[in-house]
BAFI-3210 file (N, C-alpha, C; in Angstrom, 3 decimals, decimal comma, padded with zeros to 6 digits):
// residues 295
n [1|2|3|4|5|6|7|8|9|10|11|12|13|14|15|16|17|18|19|20|21|22|23|24|25|26|27|28|29|30|31|32|33|34|35|36|37|38|39|40|41|42|43|44|45|46|47|48|49|50|51|52|53|54|55|56|57|58|59|60|61|62|63|64|65|66|67|68|69|70|71|72|73|74|75|76|77|78|79|80|81|82|83|84|85|86|87|88|89|90|91|92|93|94|95|96|97|98|99|100|101|102|103|104|105|106|107|108|109|110|111|112|113|114|115|116|117|118|119|120|121|122|123|124|125|126|127|128|129|130|131|132|133|134|135|136|137|138|139|140|141|142|143|144|145|146|147|148|149|150|151|152|153|154|155|156|157|158|159|160|161|162|163|164|165|166|167|168|169|170|171|172|173|174|175|176|177|178|179|180|181|182|183|184|185|186|187|188|189|190|191|192|193|194|195|196|197|198|199|200|201|202|203|204|205|206|207|208|209|210|211|212|213|214|215|216|217|218|219|220|221|222|223|224|225|226|227|228|229|230|231|232|233|234|235|236|237|238|239|240|241|242|243|244|245|246|247|248|249|250|251|252|253|254|255|256|257|258|259|260|261|262|263|264|265|266|267|268|269|270|271|272|273|274|275|276|277|278|279|280|281|282|283|284|285|286|287|288|289|290|291|292|293|294|295]
n.u [-233,063|-234,751|-236,904|-239,195|-239,914|-242,267|-241,522|-241,447|-244,040|-245,140|-248,083|-249,160|-251,006|-252,752|-255,182|-257,509|-255,761|-253,897|-251,024|-248,681|-245,722|-242,547|-239,996|-237,214|-236,933|-237,478|-235,305|-233,102|-233,690|-233,505|-230,790|-229,529|-230,476|-229,196|-226,546|-226,594|-227,142|-224,829|-222,868|-223,731|-223,150|-220,372|-219,807|-220,701|-218,793|-216,325|-214,018|-212,662|-212,557|-212,296|-214,545|-215,109|-216,851|-218,420|-218,805|-220,301|-222,625|-223,466|-223,993|-226,107|-227,970|-228,544|-226,786|-224,330|-221,398|-221,146|-219,462|-219,232|-221,930|-222,409|-220,777|-221,892|-224,730|-225,040|-223,131|-222,744|-224,904|-227,192|-226,183|-225,860|-228,509|-229,783|-228,488|-229,401|-232,203|-232,459|-231,430|-233,421|-235,676|-234,958|-234,498|-237,063|-238,502|-237,205|-237,731|-240,517|-240,918|-239,525|-241,084|-243,636|-243,105|-242,180|-239,534|-236,113|-234,539|-236,136|-235,927|-235,900|-233,559|-233,305|-235,712|-235,910|-236,592|-234,757|-233,091|-234,892|-235,363|-232,796|-232,672|-234,621|-233,373|-231,001|-231,978|-232,918|-230,501|-228,735|-230,137|-232,212|-230,814|-231,012|-230,649|-229,903|-232,802|-234,419|-233,253|-233,748|-236,561|-236,869|-235,799|-237,706|-240,028|-239,155|-238,852|-241,498|-242,844|-241,515|-242,316|-245,079|-244,953|-243,731|-245,673|-247,870|-246,819|-246,458|-248,980|-251,549|-254,484|-254,377|-251,628|-248,719|-246,117|-243,659|-243,784|-243,685|-241,098|-239,545|-240,287|-239,419|-236,624|-236,062|-236,875|-235,125|-232,681|-233,029|-233,303|-230,837|-229,168|-230,138|-229,383|-226,598|-226,237|-227,105|-225,136|-222,879|-223,311|-223,135|-221,424|-218,006|-217,631|-220,282|-220,880|-219,146|-220,168|-222,715|-222,041|-220,942|-223,253|-224,690|-223,346|-224,114|-224,393|-223,994|-222,641|-222,227|-224,924|-227,917|-230,295|-232,509|-232,479|-232,792|-235,414|-236,818|-236,449|-237,279|-239,946|-240,974|-240,552|-242,087|-244,676|-245,069|-243,935|-245,450|-247,812|-246,774|-246,026|-248,531|-249,986|-248,144|-248,495|-249,944|-248,251|-247,180|-249,375|-249,963|-247,738|-248,261|-250,036|-252,807|-255,339|-255,268|-254,770|-257,131|-258,975|-258,252|-259,213|-257,868|-257,653|-256,730|-256,027|-256,175|-254,333|-251,956|-251,691|-251,492|-249,180|-247,284|-247,357|-246,438|-243,839|-242,727|-242,884|-241,154|-238,734|-238,406|-238,162|-235,800|-233,885|-233,977|-232,844|-230,271|-229,241|-228,882|-228,250|-226,818|-227,746|-228,536|-231,341|-231,622|-230,213|-231,083|-233,580|-233,233|-231,054|-232,180|-234,179|-232,593|-231,164|-233,224|-234,335|-236,684|-239,400|-239,765|-238,823|-240,003|-241,770]
n.v [218,509|216,017|213,189|211,129|207,778|205,184|201,824|199,259|196,884|193,541|191,860|188,834|185,959|183,272|181,251|182,254|183,839|186,775|188,566|191,289|191,540|192,806|192,962|193,702|193,727|191,059|189,771|190,904|190,035|187,240|186,956|187,931|186,022|183,706|184,459|184,627|181,941|180,787|181,947|180,807|178,118|178,256|178,961|176,669|174,852|175,780|176,469|175,571|172,874|171,927|171,121|169,479|170,881|169,075|167,025|168,371|168,870|166,231|165,504|167,261|166,195|163,894|161,753|161,697|160,939|160,080|161,848|164,123|164,837|165,618|167,920|169,563|169,668|170,122|171,996|174,036|174,509|175,511|178,084|179,267|179,253|180,879|183,271|183,858|183,999|185,989|188,166|188,437|188,986|191,381|193,060|193,269|194,319|196,788|198,129|198,381|200,070|202,366|203,120|203,533|205,590|207,459|208,188|207,861|207,085|205,712|203,057|199,877|200,086|202,785|203,653|202,492|199,785|197,621|198,298|198,040|195,281|194,431|195,377|193,765|191,257|191,658|192,063|189,503|188,078|189,374|190,134|188,266|185,970|184,069|182,053|181,085|179,954|181,492|184,019|184,707|184,803|186,910|188,990|189,159|189,861|192,311|193,824|193,907|195,239|197,675|198,606|198,963|200,936|203,112|203,570|204,393|206,726|208,274|208,556|210,722|211,759|210,082|208,743|210,337|210,311|211,743|212,157|209,581|208,775|210,650|210,080|207,457|207,767|209,156|207,248|205,166|206,299|206,475|203,739|202,767|203,992|202,691|200,057|200,308|200,895|198,503|196,718|197,911|197,528|194,805|191,648|190,985|188,790|188,337|190,816|190,880|188,757|189,789|192,077|190,948|189,737|192,061|193,133|191,559|188,596|185,592|183,432|180,217|179,598|177,655|175,035|175,827|178,646|178,938|178,008|180,012|182,451|181,547|180,942|183,532|184,682|182,973|183,510|186,330|187,382|186,539|188,015|190,582|190,698|190,582|192,856|194,749|195,876|198,135|200,081|202,019|203,672|204,549|206,075|208,367|209,781|209,867|210,728|210,454|207,725|206,674|207,525|205,831|203,460|202,132|200,504|202,374|202,597|199,915|198,657|200,053|199,365|196,512|196,174|197,503|195,884|193,488|194,254|194,760|192,180|190,741|192,076|191,548|188,716|188,387|189,805|188,372|185,985|186,580|188,765|192,397|193,283|195,785|198,224|196,551|196,483|199,186|199,697|197,863|198,335|200,877|200,025|197,884|199,266|200,913|199,073|197,824|199,934|201,104|202,947|202,094|199,366|197,258|195,634]
n.w [-042,475|-040,714|-040,896|-039,161|-039,667|-039,673|-038,756|-041,202|-041,454|-041,738|-042,439|-040,957|-041,212|-039,697|-039,795|-037,435|-036,159|-036,256|-037,026|-036,897|-038,412|-037,878|-040,002|-039,664|-036,867|-036,337|-037,611|-036,253|-033,640|-034,020|-034,706|-032,370|-030,572|-031,519|-031,056|-028,259|-027,606|-028,646|-026,976|-024,602|-025,074|-025,207|-022,544|-021,259|-022,027|-021,156|-018,432|-015,155|-015,501|-018,505|-021,149|-024,138|-026,934|-028,604|-026,698|-024,787|-026,238|-026,675|-024,038|-023,414|-025,104|-023,833|-023,950|-022,718|-020,638|-017,085|-015,651|-017,340|-017,512|-014,879|-014,637|-016,615|-016,103|-013,342|-012,477|-014,431|-016,284|-014,756|-014,067|-016,596|-017,593|-015,672|-016,251|-018,904|-018,501|-016,522|-017,916|-019,919|-018,294|-016,901|-019,081|-020,298|-018,119|-017,631|-020,050|-019,971|-017,705|-018,543|-020,700|-019,525|-017,693|-019,411|-019,574|-020,069|-017,944|-016,264|-015,068|-013,244|-011,721|-011,093|-010,008|-007,573|-007,124|-007,282|-005,171|-003,090|-003,215|-002,544|000,089|001,336|001,015|002,472|005,057|005,630|005,484|007,325|009,618|010,260|009,756|007,759|004,744|001,299|-000,230|001,409|001,346|-001,320|-001,262|000,536|-001,012|-003,069|-001,616|-000,545|-002,898|-003,859|-001,735|-001,820|-004,339|-003,882|-001,895|-003,279|-005,202|-003,597|-002,465|-004,724|-005,699|-006,435|-007,006|-009,212|-011,189|-012,089|-014,504|-013,969|-011,222|-010,282|-011,003|-009,547|-006,870|-006,819|-007,110|-004,741|-002,784|-003,422|-002,669|000,119|000,737|-000,113|001,758|004,055|003,454|003,476|006,169|007,388|006,488|007,618|010,363|010,641|011,288|010,281|008,464|007,674|006,579|004,383|002,835|002,330|000,866|-001,410|-002,459|-002,993|-005,158|-007,265|-009,053|-011,009|-010,254|-008,902|-008,911|-008,580|-009,436|-008,051|-008,112|-010,841|-011,111|-009,722|-011,209|-013,702|-013,204|-012,749|-015,285|-016,900|-015,978|-016,115|-018,493|-020,852|-020,324|-020,455|-023,172|-024,348|-023,389|-024,047|-026,526|-026,150|-025,277|-027,015|-027,568|-024,961|-024,460|-025,860|-024,363|-022,061|-023,017|-025,846|-025,989|-024,859|-026,799|-028,858|-027,977|-025,912|-022,834|-020,402|-017,547|-016,710|-018,461|-017,828|-015,116|-015,193|-016,762|-015,163|-012,862|-013,979|-014,722|-012,205|-011,090|-012,837|-012,372|-009,647|-009,593|-011,133|-009,600|-007,218|-008,038|-009,050|-007,736|-007,310|-010,205|-012,060|-014,587|-016,725|-017,094|-017,584|-019,970|-021,899|-023,263|-024,803|-026,429|-027,854|-029,249|-030,824|-032,420|-033,830|-035,085|-034,194|-032,663|-030,083|-027,891|-029,101|-027,725]
ca.u [-234,272|-234,981|-238,274|-239,323|-240,774|-242,651|-240,915|-242,322|-244,582|-245,738|-249,152|-249,063|-252,277|-252,842|-256,525|-258,072|-254,672|-253,298|-249,889|-247,942|-244,322|-241,553|-238,896|-235,919|-236,962|-237,388|-233,930|-232,233|-233,970|-232,962|-229,331|-229,159|-230,745|-228,112|-225,349|-226,764|-226,982|-223,416|-222,160|-224,102|-222,387|-218,985|-219,757|-220,865|-217,604|-215,103|-213,945|-211,524|-212,593|-212,794|-215,278|-215,217|-218,201|-219,198|-219,209|-221,386|-223,838|-223,922|-224,571|-227,413|-228,873|-228,806|-225,903|-223,010|-220,989|-221,557|-218,648|-219,623|-223,281|-222,329|-220,213|-222,800|-226,064|-225,032|-222,232|-222,714|-226,179|-228,001|-225,616|-226,153|-229,945|-230,073|-227,999|-230,309|-233,526|-232,349|-231,319|-234,740|-236,571|-234,572|-234,697|-238,485|-238,919|-236,699|-238,445|-241,861|-240,845|-239,123|-242,229|-244,708|-242,701|-241,740|-238,241|-235,106|-233,938|-237,178|-235,747|-235,922|-232,365|-233,414|-236,939|-235,805|-237,038|-233,625|-232,643|-235,844|-235,073|-231,566|-232,996|-235,266|-232,383|-230,062|-232,672|-232,903|-229,131|-228,010|-230,978|-232,858|-229,814|-231,385|-229,801|-230,454|-234,134|-234,960|-232,750|-234,503|-237,909|-236,740|-235,614|-238,992|-240,917|-238,651|-239,159|-242,937|-243,188|-240,993|-243,193|-246,313|-244,646|-243,514|-246,974|-248,679|-246,229|-246,604|-250,395|-252,281|-255,489|-253,777|-250,176|-248,018|-244,800|-242,550|-243,862|-243,255|-239,637|-238,984|-240,470|-238,543|-235,250|-235,967|-236,951|-233,890|-231,631|-233,259|-233,019|-229,389|-228,625|-230,493|-228,541|-225,247|-226,278|-227,174|-223,814|-221,942|-223,551|-223,002|-220,094|-217,170|-217,915|-221,622|-220,820|-218,502|-221,134|-223,771|-221,500|-220,842|-224,606|-225,106|-222,739|-224,886|-223,572|-224,644|-221,725|-222,739|-226,380|-228,403|-231,582|-233,501|-232,485|-233,397|-236,860|-237,360|-236,523|-238,076|-241,343|-241,337|-240,603|-243,217|-245,943|-245,230|-243,523|-246,581|-248,700|-246,083|-246,112|-249,912|-250,344|-247,122|-248,961|-250,552|-247,247|-247,031|-250,490|-249,826|-246,676|-248,807|-250,920|-254,019|-256,469|-255,140|-254,911|-258,557|-259,631|-257,943|-259,813|-256,955|-258,028|-255,506|-255,678|-255,924|-253,085|-250,834|-251,558|-251,018|-247,791|-246,451|-247,267|-245,562|-242,467|-242,279|-242,671|-239,946|-237,586|-238,261|-237,625|-234,418|-233,033|-233,916|-232,000|-228,897|-228,831|-229,220|-227,342|-227,143|-227,638|-229,141|-232,685|-231,504|-229,657|-231,651|-234,612|-232,666|-230,242|-233,086|-234,819|-231,597|-230,853|-234,386|-234,812|-238,090|-239,606|-239,646|-238,059|-240,728|-242,591]
ca.v [218,159|214,579|212,765|209,819|206,879|203,995|200,627|198,476|195,684|192,598|191,100|187,373|185,383|181,820|181,022|183,422|184,594|187,743|189,254|192,224|191,204|193,795|192,113|194,015|193,268|189,601|189,387|191,282|189,122|185,920|187,033|188,042|184,730|182,807|184,890|184,228|180,484|180,514|182,275|179,802|176,905|178,520|178,895|175,279|174,065|176,347|176,525|174,853|171,538|172,133|170,036|169,750|171,234|167,874|166,311|169,146|168,618|164,869|165,501|167,918|165,289|162,741|160,639|161,936|160,089|160,595|163,002|165,269|165,240|166,344|169,245|170,367|169,855|170,571|173,119|175,125|174,804|176,463|179,426|179,775|179,513|182,064|184,431|184,146|184,370|187,281|189,180|188,652|189,599|192,766|193,827|193,570|195,176|198,134|198,732|198,753|201,241|203,527|203,525|204,045|206,860|208,342|208,673|206,823|206,669|205,095|201,614|199,419|200,534|204,170|203,921|201,928|198,404|196,738|198,622|197,420|193,848|194,259|195,562|192,547|190,184|191,949|191,821|188,054|187,620|189,981|190,277|186,983|184,914|183,050|181,910|180,305|180,292|182,546|185,289|184,987|185,216|188,246|189,936|189,331|190,624|193,680|194,491|194,163|196,269|198,945|199,043|199,468|202,195|204,163|203,868|205,168|208,055|209,028|208,660|211,935|211,863|209,405|208,627|211,062|209,687|212,443|211,937|208,207|208,750|211,412|209,303|206,296|208,194|209,439|206,001|204,413|206,899|206,044|202,310|202,584|204,332|201,605|198,909|200,589|200,779|197,087|196,121|198,499|196,977|193,354|191,101|191,115|187,735|188,575|192,006|190,514|187,964|190,692|192,953|190,133|189,614|193,370|193,369|190,808|187,582|184,319|182,382|179,296|179,477|176,282|174,882|176,593|179,996|178,828|177,888|181,301|183,420|180,955|181,123|184,934|184,899|182,224|184,119|187,751|187,768|186,498|189,157|191,751|190,683|190,849|194,246|195,654|196,552|199,403|201,020|203,136|204,581|205,152|207,083|209,585|210,456|209,117|211,125|209,822|206,283|206,387|207,693|204,654|202,272|201,453|200,604|203,000|202,233|198,483|198,347|200,565|198,575|195,166|196,280|197,839|194,683|192,542|194,746|194,533|190,748|190,353|192,625|190,826|187,389|188,486|190,215|187,264|184,911|186,970|189,971|193,650|193,555|197,136|198,723|195,700|197,004|200,550|199,774|196,904|198,946|201,762|199,276|197,154|200,236|201,382|197,999|197,532|201,202|201,185|203,957|201,465|198,123|196,231|194,754]
ca.w [-041,691|-040,734|-040,625|-038,546|-040,427|-038,933|-039,301|-042,073|-040,827|-042,673|-041,781|-041,026|-040,783|-039,575|-039,299|-036,777|-035,538|-037,159|-036,436|-037,735|-038,222|-038,253|-040,478|-039,065|-035,477|-036,358|-037,963|-035,139|-032,545|-034,340|-034,624|-030,961|-029,945|-031,904|-030,329|-026,861|-027,525|-028,857|-025,744|-023,614|-025,369|-024,794|-021,085|-020,844|-022,374|-020,594|-016,981|-014,585|-016,105|-019,877|-021,796|-025,570|-027,374|-028,960|-025,483|-024,182|-027,022|-026,384|-022,703|-023,485|-025,817|-022,989|-024,281|-022,155|-019,515|-015,781|-015,283|-018,157|-017,113|-013,609|-014,891|-017,431|-015,535|-011,953|-012,221|-015,408|-016,933|-013,970|-014,188|-017,937|-017,693|-014,869|-017,006|-020,013|-018,013|-015,845|-018,965|-020,529|-017,320|-016,661|-020,309|-020,440|-017,010|-017,867|-021,175|-019,521|-016,835|-019,337|-021,517|-018,681|-017,102|-020,504|-019,115|-020,314|-016,679|-015,440|-014,985|-011,847|-011,016|-010,655|-009,264|-006,237|-006,948|-006,978|-003,819|-002,182|-003,189|-001,785|001,505|001,805|001,105|003,561|006,326|005,847|005,681|008,437|010,807|010,566|009,688|006,785|003,562|000,201|-000,706|002,262|000,820|-002,541|-000,866|001,100|-002,108|-003,751|-000,728|-000,490|-004,161|-003,931|-000,763|-002,332|-005,426|-003,282|-001,225|-004,275|-005,807|-002,657|-002,319|-005,970|-006,085|-006,048|-008,064|-010,352|-011,205|-013,135|-014,687|-013,335|-009,785|-010,029|-011,081|-008,430|-005,647|-006,908|-006,837|-003,316|-002,036|-003,659|-001,838|001,495|000,859|-000,224|003,073|004,972|003,128|003,972|007,629|007,732|006,252|008,582|011,698|010,635|011,496|009,097|007,504|007,136|005,742|003,121|002,060|001,878|-000,164|-002,630|-003,018|-003,491|-006,466|-008,260|-009,717|-011,304|-009,838|-007,898|-008,937|-008,635|-010,106|-007,299|-008,676|-012,176|-010,927|-009,292|-012,314|-014,777|-012,838|-012,996|-016,734|-017,461|-015,585|-016,435|-019,840|-021,794|-020,047|-020,984|-024,632|-024,759|-023,107|-024,549|-027,743|-025,763|-024,797|-027,948|-027,351|-023,644|-024,523|-026,472|-023,425|-021,725|-023,844|-027,160|-025,804|-024,678|-028,098|-029,679|-027,372|-024,995|-021,409|-019,896|-016,173|-016,623|-019,156|-017,052|-013,903|-015,507|-017,210|-014,008|-012,033|-014,671|-014,619|-010,826|-010,930|-013,553|-011,658|-008,380|-009,866|-011,583|-008,483|-006,272|-008,562|-009,366|-007,045|-008,007|-011,318|-012,521|-015,950|-017,754|-017,344|-018,095|-021,317|-022,846|-024,098|-025,826|-027,386|-028,742|-030,136|-031,805|-033,357|-034,673|-035,661|-033,797|-031,633|-028,777|-027,960|-029,838|-026,885]
c.u [-234,537|-236,425|-238,250|-240,296|-241,080|-242,011|-241,921|-242,749|-245,293|-246,837|-248,978|-250,349|-252,185|-254,195|-257,100|-257,010|-254,035|-252,204|-249,310|-246,463|-243,431|-240,303|-237,560|-235,856|-236,822|-235,959|-232,976|-232,441|-233,392|-231,437|-228,877|-229,409|-229,642|-226,815|-225,425|-226,579|-225,527|-222,589|-222,488|-223,311|-220,930|-218,852|-219,914|-219,604|-216,327|-215,191|-212,719|-211,421|-213,157|-213,479|-215,431|-216,673|-218,999|-219,664|-220,340|-222,695|-224,375|-224,562|-225,956|-228,443|-229,187|-227,921|-224,499|-222,683|-221,310|-220,774|-219,033|-221,008|-223,256|-221,815|-221,227|-224,082|-226,043|-224,217|-222,447|-224,073|-227,079|-227,500|-225,962|-227,628|-230,351|-229,641|-228,971|-231,661|-233,506|-232,203|-232,654|-235,680|-236,238|-234,765|-236,155|-238,960|-238,458|-237,427|-239,846|-241,814|-240,448|-240,278|-243,337|-244,367|-242,289|-240,409|-237,214|-234,397|-234,934|-237,087|-235,791|-234,706|-232,569|-234,674|-236,995|-236,150|-235,889|-233,057|-233,591|-235,640|-233,806|-231,818|-233,664|-234,290|-231,422|-230,711|-232,672|-231,496|-228,537|-228,818|-231,588|-231,854|-230,158|-230,426|-230,522|-231,793|-234,734|-234,492|-233,506|-235,919|-237,878|-236,565|-236,930|-239,945|-240,464|-238,962|-240,635|-243,356|-242,689|-241,867|-244,495|-246,075|-244,453|-244,841|-247,817|-248,131|-246,461|-248,055|-250,992|-253,264|-254,964|-252,266|-249,621|-246,607|-243,674|-242,572|-243,372|-241,736|-239,021|-239,120|-239,572|-237,100|-235,066|-235,979|-235,679|-232,739|-231,781|-232,905|-231,526|-228,700|-228,922|-229,640|-227,118|-225,186|-226,299|-225,822|-222,805|-222,085|-223,336|-221,580|-219,329|-217,507|-219,296|-221,631|-220,173|-219,453|-222,248|-223,278|-221,347|-222,214|-225,063|-224,515|-223,555|-223,996|-224,431|-223,748|-222,360|-224,243|-226,792|-229,743|-232,702|-233,609|-233,081|-234,915|-237,484|-237,519|-237,333|-239,564|-241,813|-241,480|-241,816|-244,555|-246,108|-244,835|-244,651|-247,568|-248,093|-246,194|-247,528|-250,270|-249,311|-247,520|-249,595|-249,523|-247,107|-248,145|-250,388|-248,764|-247,168|-249,740|-252,209|-255,183|-256,435|-255,321|-256,375|-259,301|-259,377|-258,418|-258,920|-257,470|-256,824|-255,118|-255,369|-254,608|-251,881|-250,610|-250,998|-249,554|-246,858|-246,273|-246,345|-244,101|-241,904|-241,991|-241,412|-238,695|-237,335|-237,666|-236,173|-233,482|-232,908|-232,959|-230,538|-228,418|-229,148|-228,212|-227,757|-227,027|-228,233|-230,517|-232,628|-231,126|-230,382|-232,655|-234,058|-231,811|-231,115|-233,757|-233,850|-231,300|-232,000|-234,923|-236,310|-238,235|-239,614|-238,931|-238,824|-241,513|-244,030]
c.v [216,660|214,284|211,378|208,983|205,662|202,775|199,816|197,206|194,840|191,832|189,606|186,806|183,862|181,504|182,303|184,296|185,494|188,510|190,235|192,055|192,330|193,034|192,416|193,545|191,749|189,147|189,706|190,347|187,737|185,908|187,090|186,725|183,733|183,164|184,454|182,722|180,079|180,808|181,276|178,517|177,068|178,407|177,466|174,453|174,559|176,416|175,810|173,435|171,668|170,877|170,400|170,000|170,011|167,083|167,038|168,867|167,208|164,786|166,142|167,041|164,027|161,562|160,840|160,965|160,790|161,849|164,250|165,766|166,040|167,764|170,133|170,690|170,451|171,832|174,300|175,475|175,705|177,891|180,049|180,120|180,731|183,324|184,821|184,649|185,722|188,402|189,479|189,375|191,073|193,631|194,220|194,532|196,612|198,846|199,192|200,025|202,488|204,027|204,141|205,397|207,885|208,993|207,570|206,349|205,933|203,595|201,177|199,851|201,906|204,452|203,146|200,473|197,472|197,026|198,024|195,922|193,568|194,424|194,321|191,399|190,411|191,738|190,328|187,578|188,094|190,089|188,940|185,844|183,800|183,000|181,148|180,816|181,424|183,924|185,680|185,449|186,621|189,303|190,204|190,172|192,078|194,468|194,846|195,265|197,643|199,488|199,618|200,814|203,341|204,561|204,735|206,583|208,919|209,267|209,949|212,259|211,241|209,394|209,408|210,498|210,399|212,254|210,543|208,119|209,466|210,656|208,073|206,637|208,482|208,178|205,181|204,968|206,475|204,568|202,026|202,918|203,230|200,370|199,103|200,449|199,316|196,403|196,618|197,865|195,472|192,927|191,086|190,054|187,919|189,780|191,701|189,714|188,842|191,600|192,207|189,985|190,929|193,686|192,710|189,835|186,362|183,155|181,523|179,152|178,028|176,237|175,581|178,010|179,998|178,782|179,227|182,245|182,861|181,084|182,543|185,203|184,201|182,880|185,504|188,122|187,622|187,645|190,432|191,821|191,021|192,319|195,242|196,388|197,899|200,459|202,229|204,149|205,280|206,240|208,399|210,350|209,689|209,450|210,433|208,311|205,889|206,500|206,512|203,352|201,511|201,595|201,084|202,473|200,747|198,114|198,812|199,740|197,188|195,204|196,604|196,628|193,651|192,959|194,529|193,050|190,256|190,840|191,878|189,439|187,415|188,846|189,100|186,179|185,314|188,193|191,208|194,004|194,869|197,256|197,808|196,229|198,401|200,571|198,903|197,547|199,875|201,030|198,500|198,095|200,719|200,310|197,726|198,763|201,381|202,271|203,392|200,134|196,993|195,275|194,791]
c.w [-041,828|-040,405|-040,021|-039,354|-039,572|-039,561|-040,111|-041,365|-041,870|-041,951|-042,006|-040,452|-040,758|-038,948|-038,717|-036,130|-036,582|-036,426|-037,444|-037,437|-038,724|-038,697|-039,815|-037,609|-035,411|-036,634|-036,819|-033,956|-032,783|-034,218|-033,170|-030,216|-030,274|-031,188|-028,869|-026,692|-027,747|-027,622|-024,633|-023,822|-024,973|-023,279|-020,578|-021,085|-021,709|-019,071|-016,478|-015,125|-017,516|-020,419|-023,262|-025,953|-027,814|-027,735|-024,765|-024,911|-026,784|-025,005|-022,695|-024,189|-025,022|-023,251|-023,722|-021,038|-018,203|-015,390|-016,048|-017,773|-015,812|-013,835|-015,607|-016,668|-014,127|-011,729|-013,163|-016,007|-016,080|-014,085|-015,531|-018,077|-016,872|-015,612|-018,114|-019,519|-017,295|-016,869|-019,622|-019,571|-017,097|-017,905|-020,499|-019,351|-017,230|-018,987|-020,772|-018,679|-017,615|-020,194|-020,669|-018,071|-018,139|-020,151|-019,343|-019,056|-015,790|-015,389|-013,524|-011,044|-010,390|-009,844|-007,952|-006,072|-006,603|-005,587|-002,786|-002,080|-002,390|-000,293|002,077|001,968|002,268|004,924|006,643|006,184|006,999|009,721|011,218|010,580|008,733|005,620|002,475|-000,274|000,118|001,787|-000,439|-002,222|-000,274|000,031|-002,840|-002,908|-000,649|-001,745|-004,249|-002,968|-001,210|-003,441|-004,878|-002,608|-002,192|-004,919|-004,878|-002,479|-003,555|-006,353|-005,530|-007,169|-009,360|-010,237|-012,388|-013,269|-013,944|-011,823|-009,428|-010,032|-009,892|-007,114|-005,653|-006,603|-005,353|-002,471|-002,217|-002,832|-000,381|001,690|000,737|001,098|004,092|004,723|003,644|005,493|008,066|007,555|007,275|009,961|011,771|010,980|010,190|008,051|006,869|006,192|004,395|002,239|001,509|000,757|-001,485|-003,273|-003,627|-004,863|-007,564|-009,002|-010,015|-010,921|-008,751|-007,880|-009,188|-009,363|-009,338|-007,837|-010,082|-012,063|-010,564|-010,473|-013,473|-014,474|-013,100|-014,486|-017,340|-017,144|-016,196|-017,866|-020,863|-021,584|-020,607|-022,504|-025,106|-024,566|-023,627|-025,818|-027,429|-025,369|-025,712|-027,766|-025,999|-023,635|-025,115|-025,535|-023,230|-022,648|-025,208|-027,048|-025,639|-025,999|-029,030|-029,035|-026,428|-023,563|-020,603|-018,514|-016,056|-017,277|-018,350|-015,785|-014,156|-015,932|-016,044|-013,097|-012,672|-014,564|-013,226|-010,599|-011,620|-012,841|-010,353|-008,601|-010,285|-010,437|-007,448|-006,737|-008,716|-008,617|-007,873|-009,094|-011,984|-014,035|-017,031|-018,114|-017,952|-019,566|-022,338|-023,794|-025,168|-026,853|-028,369|-029,729|-031,208|-032,853|-034,320|-035,391|-035,413|-032,752|-030,231|-028,964|-028,614|-028,989|-027,379]
res [m|t|t|l|t|r|p|r|r|v|p|v|r|a|g|r|v|s|l|r|l|h|p|r|s|f|v|v|g|a|v|l|l|l|v|a|l|g|m|a|l|v|n|l|s|s|g|d|l|p|v|a|v|p|d|v|l|r|s|l|a|g|h|g|d|a|g|t|d|f|i|v|y|e|l|r|l|p|r|v|l|v|t|l|l|v|g|a|a|l|g|a|s|g|t|i|f|q|s|l|t|r|n|p|l|g|s|p|d|f|v|g|l|t|f|g|a|a|t|g|a|l|v|v|m|l|v|i|g|g|g|g|v|q|v|a|v|g|a|i|v|g|c|l|l|t|a|v|g|i|y|l|l|a|f|r|r|g|i|q|p|f|r|l|v|l|m|g|v|g|v|s|a|l|l|e|a|a|n|s|y|l|i|y|k|a|r|l|d|e|a|l|a|a|q|v|w|m|i|g|s|v|n|g|r|t|w|t|h|v|t|i|v|a|g|a|v|a|v|f|l|p|v|t|l|y|y|g|r|h|l|s|m|l|a|l|g|d|e|i|a|v|l|h|g|v|p|v|e|r|s|r|g|v|l|a|l|s|a|v|g|l|s|a|g|a|t|a|a|a|g|p|i|a|f|v|a|l|a|a|g|p|l|a|a|r|l|t|r|s|p|n|a|g|i]
***
């Protein structure tokens, strides 16, 4: 017989600010951050035009030559930053949805948000004929409209997690069919470009894409960290959460809006990259031995 134990937390106080630090989560987070920075440095130094790591570091410090600065700042650094920011955005978004729906499959991939973003982008690419920033805006609008539609379909005297997931799965199937139809009716060159975008990639990303996803992370991630402390109580049910003083409807609404915003920004910058939002939360919980991902 096994028993579940709560992870040990250490109180940290600095003036009027008081935090509860989970040592294992802190260590795991620090290690993963170092690994991510190491991989980023490898990506900045490797490619068709290899650049030595010391030269990359000198360029980042502002002491590189013109050729190295162009390779690092214009060709590779935007791609690396988009990768890191999209991973953070999708990881937080997936964890929020899985917690709110109390379902390990309740990520943006399965509830239709990424398909909605893809529909918005495809409409801009194949119907309107736009590109670049217009595609990113279309993806954001498509994601937001899909979120509103799923909410309205699932709302019936409140929102139940199972209804939200079921409606999301149904809407995602419809949107996937619509996306396939749009690609089928397009010209060959447009269809190939759209299919490449549908796969999701960070290749060829520019500082514009960095700005899009960085803006989403800067706005919604702090809100997620603040209201994320209520996720554990919300997972136990509305009645228990209310008894512990949690503003249930406000917390759920703010967290859902933040998750949608993070997912929209990430999809607009890198396309509908699958499984990151689905796997990030459970992996973080397993590594930290925490009942949730520690948001």
